[in-house]
C-alpha positions in Angstrom: 0.0 -0.1 -0.1 1.4 3.4 -1.1 1.3 6.1 1.4 0.6 9.7 -0.1 0.4 12.7 2.3 -1.8 15.3 1.9 -1.2 18.1 0.3 -3.9 20.4 0.4 -5.3 21.9 3.7 -9.0 22.4 2.7 -9.0 18.7 2.2 -8.4 17.4 5.5 -11.7 19.3 6.7 -13.6 17.5 4.1 -12.2 14.3 5.4 -13.0 15.3 9.2 -16.9 15.8 8.1 -17.0 12.6 6.7 -15.9 11.1 9.8 -18.2 13.3 12.1 -21.2 12.1 10.4 -19.5 8.7 10.5 -18.9 8.6 13.7 -22.3 9.8 14.9 -23.8 6.5 13.0 -21.7 4.6 14.8 -22.0 5.5 18.2 -26.1 5.2 17.3 -25.3 1.9 16.3 -22.9 0.9 19.3 -25.9 2.5 22.0 -28.5 0.4 20.2 -27.1 -2.9 20.6 -26.1 -2.1 24.4 -28.8 -0.1 25.6 -31.7 -1.0 23.2 -31.7 -4.7 23.1 -33.5 -5.7 26.2 -31.6 -9.2 26.7 -27.8 -7.5 26.2 -27.6 -6.8 29.8 -28.1 -10.7 30.8 -26.1 -11.2 27.5 -22.9 -9.6 29.2 -23.4 -11.0 32.7 -23.6 -14.1 31.1 -21.3 -14.4 28.3 -18.5 -12.7 30.2 -16.0 -13.3 32.9 -17.8 -9.6 34.5 -18.4 -11.3 38.1 -14.4 -13.1 38.4 -13.2 -9.9 36.5 -14.3 -7.9 39.3 -13.1 -10.2 41.9 -9.5 -9.7 41.1 -7.6 -7.2 42.8 -6.4 -5.3 39.4 -7.3 -1.9 40.5 -7.5 1.0 43.1 -11.4 1.2 42.4 -14.0 -1.5 42.2 -15.8 -2.6 38.8 -18.6 -0.6 39.2 -19.6 3.0 40.7 -22.2 1.1 42.3 -23.8 -2.0 42.5 -24.2 -3.1 39.3 -27.8 -3.0 38.0 -27.2 -1.5 34.6 -24.6 -1.4 32.1 -23.6 2.6 32.9 -22.7 1.3 36.5 -19.9 -0.3 35.2 -16.3 1.6 35.1 -14.5 1.4 31.4 -11.7 -0.9 32.8 -13.4 -3.9 33.7 -16.2 -3.0 30.6 -13.3 -3.4 28.1 -11.4 -6.0 30.0 -14.4 -8.6 29.7 -15.0 -8.2 26.4 -11.5 -9.3 25.7 -11.9 -12.2 28.0 -14.4 -13.5 26.1 -12.5 -12.6 22.8 -15.3 -10.5 21.5 -13.6 -7.4 21.9 -16.7 -5.3 21.5 -15.7 -1.6 21.9 -12.7 -1.9 19.4 -15.0 -2.8 16.8 -18.6 -2.9 17.2 -21.0 -0.2 14.7 -17.5 0.7 12.9 -18.4 -1.6 9.9 -22.3 -1.0 9.6 -21.2 3.2 9.9 -19.1 2.8 6.9 -21.3 0.4 5.0 -24.1 3.4 5.4 -22.1 5.8 4.0 -20.4 3.2 1.0 -24.1 3.1 0.1 -25.1 6.4 -0.1 -23.0 6.8 -3.0 -20.9 4.6 -5.4 -17.7 6.9 -5.5 -17.3 6.9 -1.5 -15.5 3.9 -1.2 -12.6 5.4 -3.4 -13.1 8.3 -1.2 -12.7 6.3 2.2 -9.5 4.1 0.7 -7.9 7.6 -0.4 -8.6 8.7 3.1 -6.9 5.5 4.1 -3.4 5.9 2.1 -3.4 10.3 2.6 -4.5 11.0 5.8 -2.5 9.5 8.9 -5.3 10.0 11.7 -7.8 7.6 9.7 -4.6 5.0 8.4 -4.3 4.8 12.7 -7.5 4.2 13.1 -8.2 1.4 10.8 -5.0 0.0 11.9 -6.0 -0.5 15.3 -9.6 -1.6 14.4 -7.6 -4.1 11.9 -5.3 -5.3 15.2 -8.5 -5.5 17.6 -10.3 -7.8 15.0 -7.1 -9.7 14.5 -7.2 -10.5 18.6 -10.9 -11.8 18.5 -12.3 -15.0 18.1 -16.1 -15.7 17.3 -15.5 -19.4 17.3 -14.6 -19.0 21.2 -17.1 -16.0 21.6 -19.8 -18.5 20.8 -18.6 -20.6 23.5 -19.1 -18.1 25.8 -22.6 -17.3 24.5 -23.7 -21.0 24.8 -23.2 -20.0 29.0 -26.2 -18.4 28.6 -29.3 -20.2 29.6 -31.8 -18.2 28.1 -32.2 -19.1 24.0 -33.3 -15.1 23.7 -30.3 -14.1 25.7 -28.0 -16.3 24.3 -29.2 -15.3 20.6 -27.7 -12.1 21.3 -24.4 -13.2 19.9 -26.1 -13.5 16.2 -26.2 -9.8 15.5 -22.8 -9.2 17.3 -21.1 -11.7 14.6 -22.6 -10.1 11.8 -21.4 -7.2 12.4 -18.2 -9.0 12.9 -17.9 -10.1 9.7 -19.1 -7.0 8.2 -16.5 -4.7 9.7 -13.7 -7.1 8.7 -15.0 -7.2 5.1 -15.4 -3.6 4.7 -12.0 -2.3 6.8 -10.3 -5.2 4.0 -12.0 -3.1 1.1 -11.1 0.2 2.7 -7.3 -1.3 3.2 -7.0 -2.8 -0.1 -5.5 -5.7 1.8 -6.7 -9.5 1.7 -5.7 -10.8 5.3 -5.9 -8.7 8.8 -2.8 -7.3 9.9 -1.0 -7.2 6.2 0.5 -4.3 6.7 1.9 -5.5 10.3 3.5 -8.8 9.5 6.0 -8.6 12.8 2.2 -8.3 14.9 1.3 -10.9 12.4 3.7 -13.3 13.4 3.9 -13.0 17.4 0.3 -13.8 17.4 0.7 -16.8 15.3 2.9 -17.8 17.7 1.1 -16.4 20.7 -2.3 -17.9 19.8 -2.5 -21.2 20.5 -1.5 -20.8 23.4 -3.8 -18.5 25.1 -7.0 -20.0 23.2 -6.3 -23.0 25.4 -6.6 -20.4 28.0 -10.3 -19.5 26.9 -11.5 -23.1 26.8 -10.0 -23.5 30.3 -11.7 -21.0 31.6 -15.0 -21.4 30.1 -15.3 -24.7 32.0 -14.4 -23.3 35.1 -16.7 -20.9 34.8 -19.3 -23.5 34.0 -18.1 -25.7 37.1 -18.6 -22.6 39.2 -22.0 -21.6 38.2 -23.1 -25.1 38.7 -21.7 -24.7 42.3 -18.7 -27.3 41.3 -15.9 -25.3 42.1 -14.3 -24.7 46.0 -13.1 -21.0 46.9 -9.3 -22.1 46.4 -10.5 -23.3 43.1 -11.8 -20.6 41.8 -8.7 -19.0 42.1 -7.7 -20.9 38.7 -10.0 -19.0 37.2 -7.8 -15.6 38.0 -4.9 -17.6 36.4 -6.6 -18.1 33.1 -7.7 -14.3 33.0 -4.4 -12.9 34.2 -3.1 -16.0 31.2 -5.7 -14.5 28.4 -4.4 -11.1 29.3 -1.1 -11.2 28.9 -1.8 -13.4 25.6 -3.3 -10.3 24.0 -1.3 -8.0 25.7 -4.8 -5.7 25.7 -5.7 -5.4 28.8 -8.8 -2.9 28.5 
């Protein structure tokens, strides 16, 4: 990919206006899932290790500003950390694909405009690079195993629009970058992940089994510490701790 720096100062103003519209749309899509889906709260607490993360001594403040009765009561770190543990990495990408697609669908030339923004505007290039990286560390097969911890089929079904958005976001990002695979422009990170993934993927499956046993009342207090060990191991492998 050839990078061409912006030469016309007025061009960046147009790029910023475009991004303002896309970001506003993405924000709306994100909130529609988190606050608009009546089953999302139950899904989050069933399909992530938020309660186990909350019991870890990893910060100076509790996981929530008050007793957790709504998503807005959570602090940012346990929110992001829990989504990284179940390998969805949702806060890093959800809404990106749909907002870009809506923009592209407005006019056939808009995809080319986004591709030009990617090659000529360092901010936009960095933004997409971050989304690319987060997507590459997600694993929706593992995420589905966490979703199966939901007891209610309607709660478990929250996973499917998340999966659809993940696939759409991946496809759109690769179109804009004009690449065939994630991390195509970061081969050293790709090689590092390929080396690490098999080790902490296993930890995810161990964590799922331990959490299931805990919820069935089959783990002693001492054995609960094993869940904390898997949390630390997955965070170390991902290198995105929230």
